[in-house]
N, CA, C, O and the ligand as a Tripos MOL2 file, in Angstrom:
@<TRIPOS>MOLECULE
protein
  257   255    65     0     0
PROTEIN
NO_CHARGES

@<TRIPOS>ATOM
      1 N        -177.7070    6.7700   -3.7210 N.3       1 MET1
      2 CA       -178.2140    6.2620   -2.4650 C.3       1 MET1
      3 C        -179.6280    5.7290   -2.6690 C.2       1 MET1
      4 O        -180.3600    6.1980   -3.5420 O.2       1 MET1
      5 N        -179.9910    4.7780   -1.8820 N.am      2 THR2
      6 CA       -181.2960    4.1390   -2.0160 C.3       2 THR2
      7 C        -182.1070    4.3560   -0.7490 C.2       2 THR2
      8 O        -181.6090    4.1550    0.3580 O.2       2 THR2
      9 N        -183.3440    4.7640   -0.9140 N.am      3 CYS3
     10 CA       -184.2190    4.9800    0.2370 C.3       3 CYS3
     11 C        -184.5670    3.6470    0.8880 C.2       3 CYS3
     12 O        -184.9380    2.6880    0.2110 O.2       3 CYS3
     13 N        -184.4440    3.6030    2.1990 N.am      4 LYS4
     14 CA       -184.7700    2.3740    2.9080 C.3       4 LYS4
     15 C        -186.2790    2.2130    3.0620 C.2       4 LYS4
     16 O        -186.7700    1.1210    3.3490 O.2       4 LYS4
     17 N        -187.0060    3.3070    2.8710 N.am      5 SER5
     18 CA       -188.4450    3.2600    3.0980 C.3       5 SER5
     19 C        -189.2270    2.9570    1.8250 C.2       5 SER5
     20 O        -190.1040    2.0930    1.8200 O.2       5 SER5
     21 N        -188.9040    3.6770    0.7370 N.am      6 CYS6
     22 CA       -189.7080    3.5320   -0.4750 C.3       6 CYS6
     23 C        -188.8960    2.9730   -1.6400 C.2       6 CYS6
     24 O        -189.4670    2.6510   -2.6820 O.2       6 CYS6
     25 N        -187.5810    2.8500   -1.4860 N.am      7 GLY7
     26 CA       -186.7630    2.2690   -2.5430 C.3       7 GLY7
     27 C        -186.3800    3.2500   -3.6270 C.2       7 GLY7
     28 O        -185.7710    2.8590   -4.6230 O.2       7 GLY7
     29 N        -186.7230    4.5210   -3.4570 N.am      8 HIS8
     30 CA       -186.3660    5.5440   -4.4330 C.3       8 HIS8
     31 C        -184.8420    5.6740   -4.5060 C.2       8 HIS8
     32 O        -184.1630    5.6980   -3.4790 O.2       8 HIS8
     33 N        -184.3210    5.7580   -5.7150 N.am      9 VAL9
     34 CA       -182.8710    5.8290   -5.8870 C.3       9 VAL9
     35 C        -182.4570    7.2490   -6.2300 C.2       9 VAL9
     36 O        -183.0230    7.8720   -7.1280 O.2       9 VAL9
     37 N        -181.4550    7.7590   -5.5020 N.am     10 HIS10
     38 CA       -180.9010    9.0750   -5.7700 C.3      10 HIS10
     39 C        -179.4850    8.9100   -6.2660 C.2      10 HIS10
     40 O        -178.7350    8.0720   -5.7650 O.2      10 HIS10
     41 N        -179.1220    9.7040   -7.2420 N.am     11 TYR11
     42 CA       -177.7520    9.6620   -7.7200 C.3      11 TYR11
     43 C        -177.0280   10.9290   -7.3120 C.2      11 TYR11
     44 O        -177.4860   12.0380   -7.5860 O.2      11 TYR11
     45 N        -175.8890   10.7510   -6.6530 N.am     12 LEU12
     46 CA       -175.0890   11.8910   -6.2340 C.3      12 LEU12
     47 C        -173.7190   11.8000   -6.8730 C.2      12 LEU12
     48 O        -173.1660   10.7130   -7.0350 O.2      12 LEU12
     49 N        -173.1890   12.9260   -7.2270 N.am     13 THR13
     50 CA       -171.8180   12.9270   -7.7240 C.3      13 THR13
     51 C        -170.8670   12.9040   -6.5440 C.2      13 THR13
     52 O        -171.2370   13.2940   -5.4360 O.2      13 THR13
     53 N        -169.6520   12.4510   -6.7740 N.am     14 ARG14
     54 CA       -168.6640   12.4310   -5.7130 C.3      14 ARG14
     55 C        -168.4610   13.8400   -5.1420 C.2      14 ARG14
     56 O        -168.3050   14.0130   -3.9340 O.2      14 ARG14
     57 N        -168.4660   14.8260   -6.0120 N.am     15 ALA15
     58 CA       -168.2540   16.1970   -5.5680 C.3      15 ALA15
     59 C        -169.3830   16.6670   -4.6580 C.2      15 ALA15
     60 O        -169.1580   17.4410   -3.7280 O.2      15 ALA15
     61 N        -170.5800   16.2030   -4.9270 N.am     16 ALA16
     62 CA       -171.7160   16.6080   -4.1130 C.3      16 ALA16
     63 C        -171.6470   15.9730   -2.7320 C.2      16 ALA16
     64 O        -172.1100   16.5520   -1.7490 O.2      16 ALA16
     65 N        -171.0720   14.7930   -2.6660 N.am     17 ILE17
     66 CA       -171.0030   14.0790   -1.3970 C.3      17 ILE17
     67 C        -169.8880   14.6360   -0.5210 C.2      17 ILE17
     68 O        -170.0720   14.8210    0.6820 O.2      17 ILE17
     69 N        -168.7520   14.8980   -1.1130 N.am     18 CYS18
     70 CA       -167.6270   15.3260   -0.2860 C.3      18 CYS18
     71 C        -166.7260   16.2930   -1.0470 C.2      18 CYS18
     72 O        -166.5370   16.1740   -2.2580 O.2      18 CYS18
     73 N        -166.1870   17.2360   -0.3200 N.am     19 SER19
     74 CA       -165.2600   18.1850   -0.9150 C.3      19 SER19
     75 C        -163.8250   17.8260   -0.5710 C.2      19 SER19
     76 O        -162.8880   18.4760   -1.0360 O.2      19 SER19
     77 N        -163.6520   16.8030    0.2350 N.am     20 SER20
     78 CA       -162.3250   16.4220    0.6920 C.3      20 SER20
     79 C        -162.0960   14.9230    0.4470 C.2      20 SER20
     80 O        -162.4470   14.0990    1.2920 O.2      20 SER20
     81 N        -161.5190   14.5730   -0.6840 N.am     21 PRO21
     82 CA       -161.3960   13.1720   -1.1000 C.3      21 PRO21
     83 C        -160.7400   12.2750   -0.0640 C.2      21 PRO21
     84 O        -161.1560   11.1280    0.1000 O.2      21 PRO21
     85 N        -159.7390   12.7580    0.6310 N.am     22 GLU22
     86 CA       -159.0360   11.8870    1.5740 C.3      22 GLU22
     87 C        -159.8950   11.5390    2.7840 C.2      22 GLU22
     88 O        -159.6000   10.5930    3.5140 O.2      22 GLU22
     89 N        -160.9600   12.3120    2.9890 N.am     23 ARG23
     90 CA       -161.8570   12.0250    4.1130 C.3      23 ARG23
     91 C        -163.1560   11.3800    3.6340 C.2      23 ARG23
     92 O        -164.1330   11.2860    4.3770 O.2      23 ARG23
     93 N        -163.1450   10.9500    2.4060 N.am     24 GLU24
     94 CA       -164.3650   10.4500    1.7750 C.3      24 GLU24
     95 C        -165.1190    9.4430    2.6350 C.2      24 GLU24
     96 O        -166.3220    9.5800    2.8550 O.2      24 GLU24
     97 N        -164.4030    8.4300    3.1200 N.am     25 PHE25
     98 CA       -165.1030    7.3410    3.7950 C.3      25 PHE25
     99 C        -165.5700    7.7320    5.1790 C.2      25 PHE25
    100 O        -166.5440    7.1720    5.6840 O.2      25 PHE25
    101 N        -164.8950    8.6840    5.8050 N.am     26 LEU26
    102 CA       -165.3890    9.2130    7.0680 C.3      26 LEU26
    103 C        -166.6540   10.0160    6.8170 C.2      26 LEU26
    104 O        -167.6330    9.9160    7.5560 O.2      26 LEU26
    105 N        -166.6110   10.8120    5.7580 N.am     27 TYR27
    106 CA       -167.7050   11.7340    5.5100 C.3      27 TYR27
    107 C        -168.9580   11.0340    4.9940 C.2      27 TYR27
    108 O        -170.0750   11.4650    5.2790 O.2      27 TYR27
    109 N        -168.7740    9.9630    4.2400 N.am     28 LEU28
    110 CA       -169.9300    9.2260    3.7230 C.3      28 LEU28
    111 C        -170.8580    8.8020    4.8540 C.2      28 LEU28
    112 O        -172.0810    8.8130    4.7140 O.2      28 LEU28
    113 N        -170.2590    8.4310    5.9660 N.am     29 ASP29
    114 CA       -171.0600    8.0240    7.1050 C.3      29 ASP29
    115 C        -171.9340    9.1680    7.5980 C.2      29 ASP29
    116 O        -173.1050    8.9810    7.9290 O.2      29 ASP29
    117 N        -171.3420   10.3500    7.6380 N.am     30 GLU30
    118 CA       -172.0930   11.5290    8.0710 C.3      30 GLU30
    119 C        -173.1900   11.8820    7.0800 C.2      30 GLU30
    120 O        -174.3000   12.2520    7.4630 O.2      30 GLU30
    121 N        -172.8630   11.7630    5.8030 N.am     31 VAL31
    122 CA       -173.8520   12.0620    4.7570 C.3      31 VAL31
    123 C        -175.0570   11.1390    4.8970 C.2      31 VAL31
    124 O        -176.2070   11.5670    4.7990 O.2      31 VAL31
    125 N        -174.7650    9.8750    5.1260 N.am     32 GLU32
    126 CA       -175.8480    8.8990    5.2200 C.3      32 GLU32
    127 C        -176.7560    9.2090    6.4040 C.2      32 GLU32
    128 O        -177.9730    9.0400    6.3180 O.2      32 GLU32
    129 N        -176.1750    9.6550    7.4960 N.am     33 LYS33
    130 CA       -176.9690    9.9740    8.6840 C.3      33 LYS33
    131 C        -177.8700   11.1850    8.4470 C.2      33 LYS33
    132 O        -179.0030   11.2450    8.9240 O.2      33 LYS33
    133 N        -177.3330   12.1460    7.6970 N.am     34 GLU34
    134 CA       -178.0490   13.4050    7.5280 C.3      34 GLU34
    135 C        -178.9780   13.4090    6.3270 C.2      34 GLU34
    136 O        -179.9180   14.2010    6.2620 O.2      34 GLU34
    137 N        -178.7100   12.5170    5.3730 N.am     35 ALA35
    138 CA       -179.5040   12.5040    4.1540 C.3      35 ALA35
    139 C        -180.8950   11.9500    4.4140 C.2      35 ALA35
    140 O        -181.0980   11.1230    5.3020 O.2      35 ALA35
    141 N        -181.8420   12.4210    3.6250 N.am     36 ALA36
    142 CA       -183.1950   11.8930    3.7080 C.3      36 ALA36
    143 C        -183.7330   11.7340    2.2950 C.2      36 ALA36
    144 O        -183.3170   12.4470    1.3820 O.2      36 ALA36
    145 N        -184.6390   10.8170    2.1200 N.am     37 CYS37
    146 CA       -185.2360   10.5730    0.8100 C.3      37 CYS37
    147 C        -185.8990   11.8410    0.2930 C.2      37 CYS37
    148 O        -186.6010   12.5370    1.0270 O.2      37 CYS37
    149 N        -185.6690   12.1260   -0.9700 N.am     38 ARG38
    150 CA       -186.2420   13.3350   -1.5700 C.3      38 ARG38
    151 C        -187.5370   13.0570   -2.3040 C.2      38 ARG38
    152 O        -188.1480   13.9690   -2.8600 O.2      38 ARG38
    153 N        -187.9510   11.8310   -2.3110 N.am     39 ALA39
    154 CA       -189.2250   11.5210   -2.9400 C.3      39 ALA39
    155 C        -190.3320   12.2720   -2.1990 C.2      39 ALA39
    156 O        -190.2870   12.4350   -0.9790 O.2      39 ALA39
    157 N        -191.3110   12.7180   -2.9560 N.am     40 ARG40
    158 CA       -192.3600   13.5280   -2.3700 C.3      40 ARG40
    159 C        -193.0690   12.7980   -1.2210 C.2      40 ARG40
    160 O        -193.6100   11.7080   -1.4060 O.2      40 ARG40
    161 N        -193.0580   13.4100   -0.0470 N.am     41 GLY41
    162 CA       -193.8000   12.8600    1.0730 C.3      41 GLY41
    163 C        -193.1400   11.6890    1.7710 C.2      41 GLY41
    164 O        -193.7550   11.0670    2.6370 O.2      41 GLY41
    165 N        -191.8910   11.3680    1.4140 N.am     42 CYS42
    166 CA       -191.2670   10.1870    2.0150 C.3      42 CYS42
    167 C        -190.3640   10.5770    3.1830 C.2      42 CYS42
    168 O        -190.6780   10.3000    4.3410 O.2      42 CYS42
    169 N        -189.2400   11.2230    2.8680 N.am     43 ARG43
    170 CA       -188.2850   11.6480    3.8920 C.3      43 ARG43
    171 C        -187.7260   10.4680    4.6880 C.2      43 ARG43
    172 O        -187.3510   10.6290    5.8490 O.2      43 ARG43
    173 N        -187.6680    9.3190    4.0900 N.am     44 GLY44
    174 CA       -187.1270    8.1460    4.7800 C.3      44 GLY44
    175 C        -185.6200    8.1880    4.8300 C.2      44 GLY44
    176 O        -184.9890    9.0070    4.1630 O.2      44 GLY44
    177 N        -185.0460    7.3100    5.6160 N.am     45 ALA45
    178 CA       -183.5980    7.1800    5.7010 C.3      45 ALA45
    179 C        -183.0770    6.5670    4.4040 C.2      45 ALA45
    180 O        -183.7710    5.7890    3.7490 O.2      45 ALA45
    181 N        -181.8610    6.9240    4.0460 N.am     46 VAL46
    182 CA       -181.2880    6.4010    2.8090 C.3      46 VAL46
    183 C        -180.0010    5.6350    3.0890 C.2      46 VAL46
    184 O        -179.3470    5.8260    4.1140 O.2      46 VAL46
    185 N        -179.6640    4.7690    2.1540 N.am     47 ARG47
    186 CA       -178.4230    4.0170    2.2530 C.3      47 ARG47
    187 C        -177.5240    4.3910    1.0840 C.2      47 ARG47
    188 O        -177.9500    4.3470   -0.0700 O.2      47 ARG47
    189 N        -176.2930    4.7560    1.3750 N.am     48 LEU48
    190 CA       -175.3640    5.1450    0.3320 C.3      48 LEU48
    191 C        -174.7400    3.9150   -0.3150 C.2      48 LEU48
    192 O        -174.4250    2.9300    0.3540 O.2      48 LEU48
    193 N        -174.5710    3.9960   -1.6190 N.am     49 ALA49
    194 CA       -173.8930    2.9140   -2.3300 C.3      49 ALA49
    195 C        -173.0750    3.5360   -3.4560 C.2      49 ALA49
    196 O        -173.6090    4.2710   -4.2870 O.2      49 ALA49
    197 N        -171.8020    3.2420   -3.4780 N.am     50 MET50
    198 CA       -170.9510    3.8120   -4.5140 C.3      50 MET50
    199 C        -171.2120    3.1280   -5.8540 C.2      50 MET50
    200 O        -171.5440    1.9440   -5.9080 O.2      50 MET50
    201 N        -171.0580    3.8900   -6.9260 N.am     51 ALA51
    202 CA       -171.2430    3.3230   -8.2610 C.3      51 ALA51
    203 C        -170.1410    2.3060   -8.5300 C.2      51 ALA51
    204 O        -169.0220    2.4420   -8.0330 O.2      51 ALA51
    205 N        -170.4640    1.2950   -9.3120 N.am     52 PRO52
    206 CA       -169.4520    0.3050   -9.6760 C.3      52 PRO52
    207 C        -168.2370    0.9730  -10.3080 C.2      52 PRO52
    208 O        -168.3650    1.9440  -11.0540 O.2      52 PRO52
    209 N        -167.0660    0.4460  -10.0020 N.am     53 ARG53
    210 CA       -165.8240    1.0440  -10.4920 C.3      53 ARG53
    211 C        -165.8150    1.1570  -12.0100 C.2      53 ARG53
    212 O        -165.3320    2.1490  -12.5560 O.2      53 ARG53
    213 N        -166.3380    0.1580  -12.6850 N.am     54 GLY54
    214 CA       -166.3530    0.1620  -14.1500 C.3      54 GLY54
    215 C        -167.1310    1.3500  -14.6960 C.2      54 GLY54
    216 O        -166.7060    1.9930  -15.6560 O.2      54 GLY54
    217 N        -168.2750    1.6370  -14.0790 N.am     55 ASP55
    218 CA       -169.0830    2.7560  -14.5310 C.3      55 ASP55
    219 C        -168.3620    4.0720  -14.3130 C.2      55 ASP55
    220 O        -168.4200    4.9660  -15.1560 O.2      55 ASP55
    221 N        -167.6860    4.1900  -13.1890 N.am     56 THR56
    222 CA       -166.9590    5.4270  -12.8840 C.3      56 THR56
    223 C        -165.8580    5.6690  -13.9130 C.2      56 THR56
    224 O        -165.6680    6.7920  -14.3800 O.2      56 THR56
    225 N        -165.1380    4.6060  -14.2620 N.am     57 SER57
    226 CA       -164.0610    4.7290  -15.2230 C.3      57 SER57
    227 C        -164.5900    5.1660  -16.5870 C.2      57 SER57
    228 O        -163.9880    6.0000  -17.2630 O.2      57 SER57
    229 N        -165.7110    4.5950  -16.9740 N.am     58 ALA58
    230 CA       -166.3080    4.9360  -18.2660 C.3      58 ALA58
    231 C        -166.7200    6.4110  -18.2780 C.2      58 ALA58
    232 O        -166.5630    7.1090  -19.2790 O.2      58 ALA58
    233 N        -167.2440    6.8580  -17.1550 N.am     59 PHE59
    234 CA       -167.7110    8.2380  -17.0540 C.3      59 PHE59
    235 C        -166.5380    9.2100  -17.1560 C.2      59 PHE59
    236 O        -166.6150   10.2130  -17.8650 O.2      59 PHE59
    237 N        -165.4740    8.9130  -16.4560 N.am     60 VAL60
    238 CA       -164.2870    9.7640  -16.4960 C.3      60 VAL60
    239 C        -163.7030    9.7660  -17.8960 C.2      60 VAL60
    240 O        -163.2970   10.8050  -18.4170 O.2      60 VAL60
    241 N        -163.6670    8.5680  -18.5050 N.am     61 GLY61
    242 CA       -163.1180    8.4550  -19.8510 C.3      61 GLY61
    243 C        -163.9230    9.2710  -20.8450 C.2      61 GLY61
    244 O        -163.3680    9.8480  -21.7800 O.2      61 GLY61
    245 N        -165.2360    9.3190  -20.6430 N.am     62 GLY62
    246 CA       -166.1120   10.0710  -21.5370 C.3      62 GLY62
    247 C        -165.8310   11.5590  -21.4560 C.2      62 GLY62
    248 O        -165.9530   12.2760  -22.4490 O.2      62 GLY62
    249 N        -165.4520   12.0260  -20.2650 N.am     63 LEU63
    250 CA       -165.1580   13.4470  -20.0860 C.3      63 LEU63
    251 C        -163.8140   13.8140  -20.7170 C.2      63 LEU63
    252 O        -163.6320   14.9160  -21.2350 O.2      63 LEU63
    253 N        -162.8800   12.8660  -20.6600 N.am     64 ALA64
    254 CA       -161.5440   13.1310  -21.1720 C.3      64 ALA64
    255 C        -161.5060   12.9390  -22.6760 C.2      64 ALA64
    256 O        -160.4570   13.1180  -23.2960 O.2      64 ALA64
    257 ZN       -188.2440    7.2830    0.0820 Zn       65 ZN65
@<TRIPOS>BOND
     1     1     2 1
     2     2     3 1
     3     3     4 2
     4     3     5 am
     5     5     6 1
     6     6     7 1
     7     7     8 2
     8     7     9 am
     9     9    10 1
    10    10    11 1
    11    11    12 2
    12    11    13 am
    13    13    14 1
    14    14    15 1
    15    15    16 2
    16    15    17 am
    17    17    18 1
    18    18    19 1
    19    19    20 2
    20    19    21 am
    21    21    22 1
    22    22    23 1
    23    23    24 2
    24    23    25 am
    25    25    26 1
    26    26    27 1
    27    27    28 2
    28    27    29 am
    29    29    30 1
    30    30    31 1
    31    31    32 2
    32    31    33 am
    33    33    34 1
    34    34    35 1
    35    35    36 2
    36    35    37 am
    37    37    38 1
    38    38    39 1
    39    39    40 2
    40    39    41 am
    41    41    42 1
    42    42    43 1
    43    43    44 2
    44    43    45 am
    45    45    46 1
    46    46    47 1
    47    47    48 2
    48    47    49 am
    49    49    50 1
    50    50    51 1
    51    51    52 2
    52    51    53 am
    53    53    54 1
    54    54    55 1
    55    55    56 2
    56    55    57 am
    57    57    58 1
    58    58    59 1
    59    59    60 2
    60    59    61 am
    61    61    62 1
    62    62    63 1
    63    63    64 2
    64    63    65 am
    65    65    66 1
    66    66    67 1
    67    67    68 2
    68    67    69 am
    69    69    70 1
    70    70    71 1
    71    71    72 2
    72    71    73 am
    73    73    74 1
    74    74    75 1
    75    75    76 2
    76    75    77 am
    77    77    78 1
    78    78    79 1
    79    79    80 2
    80    79    81 am
    81    81    82 1
    82    82    83 1
    83    83    84 2
    84    83    85 am
    85    85    86 1
    86    86    87 1
    87    87    88 2
    88    87    89 am
    89    89    90 1
    90    90    91 1
    91    91    92 2
    92    91    93 am
    93    93    94 1
    94    94    95 1
    95    95    96 2
    96    95    97 am
    97    97    98 1
    98    98    99 1
    99    99   100 2
   100    99   101 am
   101   101   102 1
   102   102   103 1
   103   103   104 2
   104   103   105 am
   105   105   106 1
   106   106   107 1
   107   107   108 2
   108   107   109 am
   109   109   110 1
   110   110   111 1
   111   111   112 2
   112   111   113 am
   113   113   114 1
   114   114   115 1
   115   115   116 2
   116   115   117 am
   117   117   118 1
   118   118   119 1
   119   119   120 2
   120   119   121 am
   121   121   122 1
   122   122   123 1
   123   123   124 2
   124   123   125 am
   125   125   126 1
   126   126   127 1
   127   127   128 2
   128   127   129 am
   129   129   130 1
   130   130   131 1
   131   131   132 2
   132   131   133 am
   133   133   134 1
   134   134   135 1
   135   135   136 2
   136   135   137 am
   137   137   138 1
   138   138   139 1
   139   139   140 2
   140   139   141 am
   141   141   142 1
   142   142   143 1
   143   143   144 2
   144   143   145 am
   145   145   146 1
   146   146   147 1
   147   147   148 2
   148   147   149 am
   149   149   150 1
   150   150   151 1
   151   151   152 2
   152   151   153 am
   153   153   154 1
   154   154   155 1
   155   155   156 2
   156   155   157 am
   157   157   158 1
   158   158   159 1
   159   159   160 2
   160   159   161 am
   161   161   162 1
   162   162   163 1
   163   163   164 2
   164   163   165 am
   165   165   166 1
   166   166   167 1
   167   167   168 2
   168   167   169 am
   169   169   170 1
   170   170   171 1
   171   171   172 2
   172   171   173 am
   173   173   174 1
   174   174   175 1
   175   175   176 2
   176   175   177 am
   177   177   178 1
   178   178   179 1
   179   179   180 2
   180   179   181 am
   181   181   182 1
   182   182   183 1
   183   183   184 2
   184   183   185 am
   185   185   186 1
   186   186   187 1
   187   187   188 2
   188   187   189 am
   189   189   190 1
   190   190   191 1
   191   191   192 2
   192   191   193 am
   193   193   194 1
   194   194   195 1
   195   195   196 2
   196   195   197 am
   197   197   198 1
   198   198   199 1
   199   199   200 2
   200   199   201 am
   201   201   202 1
   202   202   203 1
   203   203   204 2
   204   203   205 am
   205   205   206 1
   206   206   207 1
   207   207   208 2
   208   207   209 am
   209   209   210 1
   210   210   211 1
   211   211   212 2
   212   211   213 am
   213   213   214 1
   214   214   215 1
   215   215   216 2
   216   215   217 am
   217   217   218 1
   218   218   219 1
   219   219   220 2
   220   219   221 am
   221   221   222 1
   222   222   223 1
   223   223   224 2
   224   223   225 am
   225   225   226 1
   226   226   227 1
   227   227   228 2
   228   227   229 am
   229   229   230 1
   230   230   231 1
   231   231   232 2
   232   231   233 am
   233   233   234 1
   234   234   235 1
   235   235   236 2
   236   235   237 am
   237   237   238 1
   238   238   239 1
   239   239   240 2
   240   239   241 am
   241   241   242 1
   242   242   243 1
   243   243   244 2
   244   243   245 am
   245   245   246 1
   246   246   247 1
   247   247   248 2
   248   247   249 am
   249   249   250 1
   250   250   251 1
   251   251   252 2
   252   251   253 am
   253   253   254 1
   254   254   255 1
   255   255   256 2
@<TRIPOS>SUBSTRUCTURE
     1 MET1         2 RESIDUE 1 A MET
     2 THR2         6 RESIDUE 1 A THR
     3 CYS3        10 RESIDUE 1 A CYS
     4 LYS4        14 RESIDUE 1 A LYS
     5 SER5        18 RESIDUE 1 A SER
     6 CYS6        22 RESIDUE 1 A CYS
     7 GLY7        26 RESIDUE 1 A GLY
     8 HIS8        30 RESIDUE 1 A HIS
     9 VAL9        34 RESIDUE 1 A VAL
    10 HIS10       38 RESIDUE 1 A HIS
    11 TYR11       42 RESIDUE 1 A TYR
    12 LEU12       46 RESIDUE 1 A LEU
    13 THR13       50 RESIDUE 1 A THR
    14 ARG14       54 RESIDUE 1 A ARG
    15 ALA15       58 RESIDUE 1 A ALA
    16 ALA16       62 RESIDUE 1 A ALA
    17 ILE17       66 RESIDUE 1 A ILE
    18 CYS18       70 RESIDUE 1 A CYS
    19 SER19       74 RESIDUE 1 A SER
    20 SER20       78 RESIDUE 1 A SER
    21 PRO21       82 RESIDUE 1 A PRO
    22 GLU22       86 RESIDUE 1 A GLU
    23 ARG23       90 RESIDUE 1 A ARG
    24 GLU24       94 RESIDUE 1 A GLU
    25 PHE25       98 RESIDUE 1 A PHE
    26 LEU26      102 RESIDUE 1 A LEU
    27 TYR27      106 RESIDUE 1 A TYR
    28 LEU28      110 RESIDUE 1 A LEU
    29 ASP29      114 RESIDUE 1 A ASP
    30 GLU30      118 RESIDUE 1 A GLU
    31 VAL31      122 RESIDUE 1 A VAL
    32 GLU32      126 RESIDUE 1 A GLU
    33 LYS33      130 RESIDUE 1 A LYS
    34 GLU34      134 RESIDUE 1 A GLU
    35 ALA35      138 RESIDUE 1 A ALA
    36 ALA36      142 RESIDUE 1 A ALA
    37 CYS37      146 RESIDUE 1 A CYS
    38 ARG38      150 RESIDUE 1 A ARG
    39 ALA39      154 RESIDUE 1 A ALA
    40 ARG40      158 RESIDUE 1 A ARG
    41 GLY41      162 RESIDUE 1 A GLY
    42 CYS42      166 RESIDUE 1 A CYS
    43 ARG43      170 RESIDUE 1 A ARG
    44 GLY44      174 RESIDUE 1 A GLY
    45 ALA45      178 RESIDUE 1 A ALA
    46 VAL46      182 RESIDUE 1 A VAL
    47 ARG47      186 RESIDUE 1 A ARG
    48 LEU48      190 RESIDUE 1 A LEU
    49 ALA49      194 RESIDUE 1 A ALA
    50 MET50      198 RESIDUE 1 A MET
    51 ALA51      202 RESIDUE 1 A ALA
    52 PRO52      206 RESIDUE 1 A PRO
    53 ARG53      210 RESIDUE 1 A ARG
    54 GLY54      214 RESIDUE 1 A GLY
    55 ASP55      218 RESIDUE 1 A ASP
    56 THR56      222 RESIDUE 1 A THR
    57 SER57      226 RESIDUE 1 A SER
    58 ALA58      230 RESIDUE 1 A ALA
    59 PHE59      234 RESIDUE 1 A PHE
    60 VAL60      238 RESIDUE 1 A VAL
    61 GLY61      242 RESIDUE 1 A GLY
    62 GLY62      246 RESIDUE 1 A GLY
    63 LEU63      250 RESIDUE 1 A LEU
    64 ALA64      254 RESIDUE 1 A ALA
    65 ZN65       257 GROUP 0 **** ****
């Protein structure tokens, strides 16, 4: 996710974002509303952005 205020980028794993894959897209909206920038002193609103599919595939392949 990217901070709308300071541009700080946070990386979240899918597991950290949601525990229920079939509700992923419903829940992402809630996460975005509740999330705040973790940069020191910022606490700005953040925007969620999923990692490119290619990167995800490479990551999974690396684990397997
Ligand atoms: Zn920020």
